[in-house]
Structure formats: C-alpha cells, structure tokens
C-alpha positions in Angstrom: 118.9 32.7 -103.1 122.2 30.3 -103.3 123.8 31.5 -100.3 125.5 28.6 -98.4 125.2 28.5 -94.8 128.0 26.9 -93.3 127.9 25.6 -89.4 125.3 27.6 -89.2 124.0 28.1 -85.6 120.1 29.9 -84.3 119.1 30.9 -81.1 115.3 30.3 -79.5 113.9 32.9 -77.5 115.2 31.4 -74.3 119.1 31.8 -75.6 118.8 28.5 -76.5 121.9 27.7 -79.4 120.1 24.7 -82.0 122.6 24.1 -84.8 121.8 23.3 -88.6 123.4 20.8 -90.7 126.6 21.7 -91.9 125.6 23.3 -95.0 122.6 24.5 -96.0 122.3 26.2 -99.2 119.3 28.9 -99.6 116.9 27.8 -102.9 115.9 29.9 -105.3 112.7 30.8 -103.7 114.9 32.9 -101.2 113.9 30.0 -98.4 115.2 26.6 -97.1 114.1 24.1 -94.6 116.6 22.3 -92.7 116.7 20.5 -89.3 118.0 22.1 -86.7 119.8 20.1 -83.5 119.3 21.8 -80.1 123.2 22.7 -78.3 121.4 21.3 -75.1 120.9 17.6 -74.1 117.7 16.8 -72.4 114.0 18.0 -72.4 114.5 21.4 -74.2 111.4 22.6 -75.6 111.1 25.5 -78.5 107.3 26.2 -79.7 106.8 26.9 -82.7 108.2 30.3 -83.7 110.0 30.2 -80.9 113.5 29.9 -82.5 114.0 33.5 -84.6 117.9 34.5 -83.7 120.4 34.1 -86.5 123.7 33.5 -84.2 126.0 33.2 -87.0 125.4 36.2 -89.2 126.1 35.3 -93.2 125.6 37.5 -96.6 122.4 36.9 -97.8 120.8 35.3 -95.0 118.3 37.8 -93.6 115.8 35.9 -91.3 115.0 32.2 -89.4 112.1 30.7 -87.8 110.7 27.7 -87.0 107.4 27.0 -88.4 106.4 24.2 -85.7 107.1 23.6 -82.4 110.5 21.0 -82.0 110.5 17.6 -80.4 111.5 17.7 -76.8 114.9 15.8 -76.5 114.3 12.9 -74.1 117.0 12.3 -70.7 119.7 9.4 -71.0 118.1 6.1 -71.5 117.1 3.7 -68.6 117.8 -0.3 -68.8 114.1 -0.8 -69.9 114.2 2.0 -73.5 117.6 -0.1 -74.0 116.3 -3.4 -73.9 113.6 -2.1 -76.6 116.3 -0.3 -78.8 118.2 -3.8 -78.6 114.7 -5.5 -79.9 114.3 -2.8 -82.4 117.8 -3.1 -83.8 118.0 -6.6 -84.8 115.0 -6.4 -86.6 117.1 -4.7 -89.1 118.3 -7.8 -90.5 115.0 -9.4 -90.4 113.1 -11.1 -92.8 110.2 -8.8 -93.8 111.2 -5.6 -96.0 108.3 -4.1 -93.2 110.5 -5.3 -90.0 113.6 -3.8 -91.6 112.5 -0.5 -92.1 110.8 -0.2 -88.4 114.0 -1.4 -86.9 116.5 1.3 -89.3 113.9 3.9 -88.4 114.6 3.1 -84.5 118.0 3.5 -85.0 118.3 7.2 -86.6 119.7 9.8 -84.5 117.9 11.5 -82.5 114.9 10.2 -83.3 112.6 9.9 -80.0 109.6 7.3 -80.8 107.8 6.1 -84.2 105.1 4.1 -85.9 105.2 2.4 -88.9 102.0 1.4 -90.9 101.4 -0.9 -94.1 98.9 -1.2 -96.4 99.5 -4.8 -98.5 95.5 -4.6 -99.7 94.8 -3.6 -103.0 92.5 -1.1 -101.7 92.4 1.7 -99.2 92.4 1.3 -95.8 91.2 2.9 -92.9 94.0 4.9 -92.3 93.6 6.5 -95.6 96.9 4.8 -96.6 96.6 3.8 -99.9 96.7 0.8 -101.2 100.7 -1.4 -101.4 102.3 1.8 -99.3 104.0 2.2 -96.0 103.4 5.5 -93.7 105.6 6.3 -91.1 105.3 8.3 -88.1 108.5 9.7 -86.7 109.3 12.3 -83.8 112.6 13.5 -83.9 115.6 13.3 -86.2 116.8 14.6 -89.8 114.2 14.8 -92.4 117.0 14.0 -95.1 118.1 10.4 -93.0 114.9 9.6 -92.3 113.7 9.5 -96.5 116.8 8.0 -96.9 116.5 5.4 -94.3 113.1 4.8 -95.6 114.2 4.0 -99.5 117.2 2.3 -98.3 115.1 -0.3 -96.4 111.8 -0.4 -98.4 110.7 -3.2 -100.9 110.6 -2.6 -104.6 107.0 -0.9 -105.8 106.4 0.1 -102.5 104.3 3.0 -101.5 105.5 5.1 -99.7 103.1 8.1 -97.9 103.1 11.1 -95.5 102.3 14.6 -95.2 106.6 15.5 -95.5 108.1 14.3 -98.8 111.6 14.1 -99.3 113.4 13.9 -103.0 115.8 11.2 -102.3 118.4 10.3 -105.2 119.6 6.9 -105.9 123.2 5.7 -106.9 122.7 7.3 -110.4 121.3 10.2 -109.8 117.1 9.2 -110.1 115.2 11.8 -108.1 112.7 9.5 -106.0 109.8 11.0 -103.3 109.7 10.0 -100.1 107.0 10.6 -98.1 106.4 10.3 -94.3 104.4 12.6 -91.0 105.6 14.1 -87.8 103.1 13.1 -85.5 100.2 16.2 -84.8 100.1 16.6 -81.5 97.1 16.3 -78.7 97.4 18.0 -75.8 94.9 16.1 -73.0 92.9 17.9 -70.4 91.4 16.5 -67.5 89.2 17.3 -64.4 89.2 14.7 -61.3 87.0 15.4 -58.4 87.6 14.1 -55.4 85.7 13.1 -52.1 88.9 13.3 -49.5 90.0 12.3 -46.0 92.4 12.8 -42.9 95.6 13.2 -43.7 94.8 14.3 -47.8 97.0 17.8 -48.5 97.2 19.6 -51.8 100.7 18.4 -52.7 99.0 14.8 -52.7 96.6 17.0 -55.3 100.0 18.0 -57.5 101.2 14.1 -57.1 98.0 12.8 -58.9 98.6 15.5 -61.8 101.8 14.3 -62.4 101.0 10.9 -62.5 98.7 10.9 -64.7 100.5 13.1 -67.1 103.2 11.2 -67.4 100.9 8.1 -68.3 99.6 10.3 -71.0 103.1 11.6 -72.3 104.2 7.5 -72.1 101.9 6.3 -74.6 103.1 5.7 -78.3 102.0 7.6 -81.3 98.1 6.3 -82.6 97.9 5.3 -78.9 93.8 5.9 -77.9 93.4 7.7 -74.4 91.1 5.2 -72.3 89.1 6.6 -69.7 89.2 3.3 -67.9 93.0 3.6 -68.1 93.4 7.2 -66.5 92.6 5.7 -63.1 95.3 3.3 -62.4 98.0 6.4 -61.9 95.5 8.9 -60.5 95.0 6.4 -57.6 98.6 7.0 -56.0 100.1 3.7 -54.9 96.3 2.2 -54.2 97.7 -1.4 -54.2 101.2 -0.1 -52.4 99.2 1.5 -49.6 100.5 4.8 -50.6 98.9 8.3 -51.3 95.6 6.8 -52.4 94.1 6.3 -49.1 93.6 9.9 -48.4 91.5 10.2 -51.1 88.5 8.7 -53.2 87.7 9.6 -56.9 84.6 10.4 -57.4 84.5 11.8 -60.7 86.9 11.7 -63.8 86.7 13.5 -67.1 88.9 13.7 -70.3 89.4 15.6 -73.3 90.9 17.9 -76.0 89.9 21.1 -74.3 89.2 22.1 -71.1 85.5 22.8 -71.9 85.1 19.2 -73.7 85.7 17.2 -70.7 83.6 14.0 -70.3 83.7 10.6 -69.1 84.6 8.8 -72.4 87.9 7.7 -74.0 89.7 9.9 -76.2 90.2 9.0 -80.0 93.9 9.4 -81.3 94.4 9.3 -84.7 97.4 6.8 -86.4 99.6 10.0 -87.2 98.9 11.6 -83.9 100.1 11.8 -80.2 98.8 12.3 -77.0 100.3 14.5 -74.4 99.4 16.6 -71.4 101.0 19.3 -68.4 100.4 18.5 -65.8 98.4 21.9 -64.6 95.9 20.3 -67.4 94.8 17.8 -64.7 92.4 20.3 -62.8 91.7 18.6 -59.4 88.2 19.8 -57.2 87.9 18.4 -53.5 84.4 18.0 -52.8 82.6 19.6 -50.7 
C-alpha cells in the first residue's frame, strides 16, 4: 500500500508493452486501477487476463492483470472519419450542454467511438436512465480524463449514469462522482447457405465472411443488427457486377451464439456494441 509506480510499463502474452500513467499509487487495499496505453499503434488487441507481466519492476508492486479486454486501436484516420470528427469538434462550443459533452468526449485522446444518451424527463426512461441524467458510453480513452471532461461540460444539476464511477474534485477540492460506461461487446455469429454457379471459389466465401464482419464492426454503439441489412455486404458487388454473380443466397441466419442463429434481428442494448470476426460467419454450399 502506498507504493508509487513511476513511468511503469507492463507486457501482455504477446510481449507487447503497455504504458501506465506517469505516476500510479497503490491504494491502502493493495490494489489500484489505471488505464494502460499500448506502445504499438494500430489494431492491437489484449483479451481480458492477457496483461500479466511487470516490465518495470518496482518494490511493492507484485502483480498486474487486465480484468477487461483492451479497446482495439484504430488505424490512421480516413478522410470520412476526419469529417465526422470535425463535425464533433465544432459541437463543443454548441448551444446545448448535451452537444457540448458529446463533442468534448469525441476529442479525448484514445476514444475510438462513443454515444451519449439523455433523459430530460422526470421519470426513468426505457434504458433505465434516472430522471434528468446523461449516460455516456465510451470506448477507449483514459477513465479519469473522460470523467473530468463530462464534469467540465455537463449542465448544473444533471446526474451522470453508468457502470464506471470516478471521483473528480472541483477547484475547491470537493469530490464529485462522475459515472459513465464502457460498451459491452456482443459477438455476432452467422450462417449463410449459398447456391453456387460456375466460377464460384472458396475464396469468394472468404470475401463474404470478411464483408459481413466489416459491416457489423462498423455499427455504432447501441445499433441493432438488422437481418435485412446483412444481405447487402453478403452480396459482393451485386450492383457493380462483382462476385455476387457466382452465387445466390438461399438462407441467411444471425445470432448471439453459433447454436442460436435465426432469420431474425439481433437486439443490442443502448450500452452494447456488436462485433464480428470473419470466422464467426459460416458459409455452407447447398447440394
């Protein structure tokens, strides 16, 4: 307890180094929670429990782990993404506190996506938000910086709601508890049955898997996975004369587990986000 870790770094099972904040103090209970930043840029993943090695030994620091999976980094910003960020940036000096909070969160370093909800009524809403509250769902970014940003931009008397709570002092040192949430990942699985024509190859099946996974991974926090929308990426270049001409989709099923796929939409809660790996999509060729 009381040990200060200065410029600490840790390693995951792939020997990737993750940097801790400049100074981290172990609490009286012998533990401390901090946000680690990957030393590598790009889409680097670290599943829960993968970060277990202390890279900078410090007296009094005996172990490390990550109870939750790391937020996967994003590649270099595209022109389209830049335009979106620019729109968020100009929302900071907006006419409403809600838009100001939304724009400020978008500009926090490390935040890859977020969604802000507001309940300005006097009753608990359908998402469970209490009266006169906001709930920020934030992927990436430092927890303390997120909390400070929300407190500095929200309106007076507005309650914050979420599963993660951070105490933020005001300029007089008075503590304020700010709450927000990390999105809960919902893996999506699928099964696509094809009737194939001359020219179809297994590589086309791989392209279908990738296209469907890419579409699902681009969905925003809280977006439903609509079955009808999956047909578009699954039909490769159907309008432009692409590989879709080599097959016809006979059946398309999706679900939250391989055993529970169906011809139905997947409901995603307001604080959840859908994700998909290409191998989660099973391609079957009908006899």
